[in-house]
DRENZAKE-561491 format. One record per residue (C-alpha): y, z, x. Coordinates in steps of 0.001 Angstrom, whole numbers, padded with zeros to 6 digits, always signed. Layout:
BEGIN
YZX/...
END
This chain:
BEGIN
-083114+015404-054155/-086816+015987-053563/-088997+014595-056312/-092306+016317-057056/-095506+014891-055668/-096985+012571-058228/-100525+011561-058957/-099718+008102-057636/-099010+009203-054070/-101344+012039-053268/-103520+010768-050418/-102462+008438-047622/-103617+006666-044493/-101317+005380-041761/-102919+002783-039507/-101532+001458-036220/-102735-001862-034856/-101847-002879-031306/-102333-006532-030392/-102842-007767-026832/-100211-010494-027088/-097159-011426-029108/-098933-014639-030164/-101859-012681-031647/-099454-010355-033476/-097459-013266-034881/-100663-015022-035956/-101774-011875-037804/-098406-011659-039572/-098528-015334-040557/-102119-015358-041836/-103285-011850-042756/-102910-012372-046516/-104837-015616-046653/-107530-014586-044149/-108018-010864-044624/-105987-009059-047315/-106475-011705-050006/-105151-011307-053561/-108746-010838-054793/-109366-007994-052346/-106034-006395-053244/-106932-006474-056952/-110275-004825-056159/-108557-002125-054090/-106025-001520-056859/-108838-001074-059366/-110477+001423-056979/-107292+003514-056766/-104982+002000-054147/-101428+002638-055340/-099389+001065-052568/-099631-000453-049109/-096857-001387-046726/-097084-003296-043441/-094317-003131-040840/-093798-004677-037430/-092817-002005-034918/-089826-003119-032883/-088766-000006-030983/-091758+000150-028637/-092673-002052-025708/-095824-003401-027336/-097121-005659-030116/-097745-003220-032966/-098079-003272-036724/-098224-000151-038857/-099809-000169-042269/-099474+002680-044750/-101885+003003-047666/-101291+005350-050608/-104127+006322-052943/-104397+008153-056255/-106608+010796-054657/-109334+011354-052087/-111960+009769-054347/-109861+006585-054533/-109460+006627-050757/-113237+006823-050276/-113857+004029-052802/-111311+001821-051062/-112821+002538-047637/-116130+001089-048843/-114353-002098-049941/-112401-002295-046671/-115572-001809-044587/-117412-004560-046472/-114682-007105-047161/-111837-006534-044702/-113285-005365-041403/-115740-008242-040849/-112919-010782-041333/-110439-008765-039308/-112858-008375-036398/-113763-012076-036505/-110140-013184-036307/-108338-010452-034364/-108951-007895-031619/-106382-005143-032184/-106785-001551-031114/-106653+000492-034315/-105812+004128-034969/-105805+005863-038335/-104148+009050-039500/-105169+010327-042917/-103525+013057-044915/-102462+014612-048157/-098800+014120-048928/-096939+017440-048826/-093391+016112-048957/-092116+012952-050600/-088404+012199-050636/-087256+009266-052733/-083660+008441-053482/
END
């Protein structure tokens, strides 16, 4: 069954972060909430229109990768959240980690949920 696209999951960003070593990846996993994505920042992002975010460790590649998916109410919410991320997340992330990052942004055209 395909459910209709809802207001809550209209705009998304999928980020890939590659770490140089397994130790750096494991450190990020162990500390990213307390150092970077703090509860205060998450509340601010939610207020700006972030609906959901999911982080996953990639295991089927020969690298040290995390993917993070962000879902926003709409493009306006995405832009508002990007301002918060630039000011409050990126300085901390760059001070503590050196991953290569790639982003793919899009509008959801298909959303299957069981």
